[in-house]
N, C-alpha and C positions, 0 to 999 in steps of 0.2 A: 451197285453190287460189289461185294468185297470177296476177293480170293486171296489165298496165301500161296507162296511158291517156295519150296524148300528142297532139301536133299531127298525127300521121299515123294515129291510130286506136288500137285496143286489141289487145293480143296476149297469148295464154296463155303464161306463163313457166315454169310447173311447179307442183309441190305439195310440201308437207311434212306428214308424218304424225307427230304428237306422241303419245308414250306417257306415262302418268302418272309413270313412273320418271324422266322427264326434268325434272320440275318440282315434284312433289308435296311433296318433303321441304323444300327450301329455295328454291323458285321457280327461275327461270333467267334468264339474260341472256347469250345466246350465239347462234352461227350454226349452222343446220342445213342440210345439203346437200339441195337440192331434187330430187325425182324428176321424171321426164318432161320435164326441161329439154333444151335443144338438145344433140344427141349429140356435138357438137364442143367443148362447153364445160361446165364445172362451174358451177353457180349455187348461191348460199347465201342463206338468209333469216335475218335477225336477229330474234330473238324475246325480248321481255321479259315475264316473268310474276311476280307476287308472290302469295303464298298467304295464307290467313287468318292474321292475327297479325303479318304483315310490314307495317311502315309504309313502307319504301322498297324499290325494286327492288334486286336484287343488283348489285354494282359492275359497270361495263362491263369487258369483256375488255380487257386491255392491248394497244394497237396495236403495241407493240414488245416483243419477247421473245427469249429465247435458248434454244437446244436443243443437245444434244450427240448426235451420231449416229455409230455405229461399224459398219463393215463386218464381216461374220462369215462363217461357213461357208455360211449360207443366203442370203447377199447379197454377191456379189462387186463390185457396183457400187452407187452411191448411188441411181440411178434418177431423176435430175432432168433435165428439159429446161429449159434456161435461155436467156434472151435478154440480151445485153450490148450493145445498140445504143448506149448512151450511154457505154460504156467505164468507168463508175465503179461502178455497182451492177449486180447480177444480178437479173433478174425471172424467177420460176418460170412456165414455160409449161405444164408438165405434170409430174405425179408418176407414174412408171411403176414396174414391179416393181423392187425393190431395197431397200436399207437404210432409206431414208427412209419408204417405204411401210410397212415392218415397224414402224418407230418409231411411225407414225401409228396403227397398230392397237392400240398399248399405251397411248395417252394420250387425254385428253378433247379435244373440238374446240378449245377456246381455245389449246391448245398444239400442235395439228396443223399441219404444213407443207402449205400448199395452193397451188393454182394462183393466180397473180397476186401472191403475196407477193414482196416485195423483199428480197433478201439484201444487207445493207449491211456485213457483216463475216464473214470466215471465218478462224478461228484467230487473231483479232486483226488481220488484214490488212484495211484499209479503203481506199476511194477509188480502187482500181485493179482493174477487173474481170479483167484478165489475170492479175494476181498472185493474186487470190482464186481463180480457176479452178485455179491450180497447187496450191493447198492441198487440193483434192479428190483428189490423188494419194495422200494419207495415208490410213491405215485408220480414222482417227478425226478428226472435225471438230466444232468448236464454231461454231454459226451464230447470228448476230444477225439477226433478221428484222423487217420492218415490214409490217403489213397494207396492202393497197391500198385507197384510197378511191375509190369510183365515184360520179360525179356527172354531171349533164347541163347543158350550157351552151346557152342559146337565143340564136341569132344571126339577123341579117337582112342579106341581100346588099345592100351599100350602093352609093354612087356609084362607088367603085373597082371595077374588073372583076376584081381579083385578091385572093386572101386574104392574100398576103404571108408565108405560113408556109414555112419551110425544113425539110426532113427529111433524114435520112441519105442519102448518095448511092445506096445500095442498100437500099431499104426491104424489110423482112423480116417474116415471121410475120404475125399478124393485128392489128397495131397500127401507127400512125404516130407516131413520136416527134418532138415539136416541138423543133427545135434552135435556131430563131431566128424572131423575129416582126418582119418588115419592114413597109414601107408597104403598106396595104391595108385592107379593111373590117374585118378582125379587130383590127388595131391601133386603128382608130377606135372599135370596140366597147369595147375595153379602156380607152381614154382617157375614154369617157363613162360607163362602168359604175361604180357606187358599191359594188356588192356584190362583194367580193374573190373569193367562191366562184364567181361567174359570169364571171370573167375567164379567158381562155386564158393559160397560163403556159408559159414555156420548160421543156422536159422533160416536159410533159404527154404522155400517151399517148392518142391518139384511137382508140377501140375501136369506134365505130359512127357512122354518118351517117344522120340521120333514122330512127334505130331499126334500121338495117340493118347487120349485121356482114359481114365478109368478109376476104379477104387484104388485106395492106397496099396492094398495087397497086389492088385494087378500091376500097378506102376512099379512096385518093388520087383515083381517077377520079370517084367520087361527089362528093367535096368540090369538085373542079374544076367539076362541072356543077351544083352547088347554086345555087338562085336563091330569091328571096323570103325568107320566114321558114323557118328550119330549125333543127335541133338536132344537137349533137355529144355523143356519149357519151365521157366523159373518165375516165381512170384515172390517179391520182397517188399517191405514197406518203403515208401518214399516220403521223406528223405531217409538216407541211410541210417542216421543215428536213432531212428525209431525202431530199429530191429530188436527183436526179442532176445532174451538171454536167460533161459531157465530150463529145467528138465521137462519130462513129458507130462501130458495132461489128458483131457477128455473133451467130448463133444456134448453140447447141451442146448436146450431150448429155453428161451426167456419168455 
């Protein structure tokens, strides 16, 4: 069972049941989907195991990988809910019934397409979410994906009474996409922070405030009301150079 512990307390996140087949032969270094997690979200736990005779853990799963998916008689749609709020990359919000779900059933977890993945290329088209979406009209797509990196940034409400962040004009889904960092206590935090991982970056996605998730509008309201010491749950592409760089966009189903 997995619990978190932070400035606001401890919460039960879910559990993973490991079977011997998952690690006995060669160990493992992969992510397992957690059971009993929040019904609105999928959660994964990364696990490293080395068995007797192994000096090192198995190699880390590649954060960037490619898959080819084809629609067929049993799947007329790809079955992806995607978010294109930055208009450059597509982020997967949900995998529903369709060709991608059928693909996932045939491959091991390191090659599965999962919620929060960033699609950075479709059939060789990159850098334009609208053009990438058009590629899904084809019966076969080659996708380059980048896993999402989840982290927590600890902040303190400063002398400035505003955070200084700018988001898309119409915030959507359950994330706040940081489009600009203006004057405010977050810019002050970034200027003083020596740990790059603890800085808020343009195109970061805020997914929780003080451990609480919700709609984009709810997250924005909680951020506006935050005082004292608090934390932001951040999601960003891994590696860093996969980050998006364009204006606002929309949410759609493929």
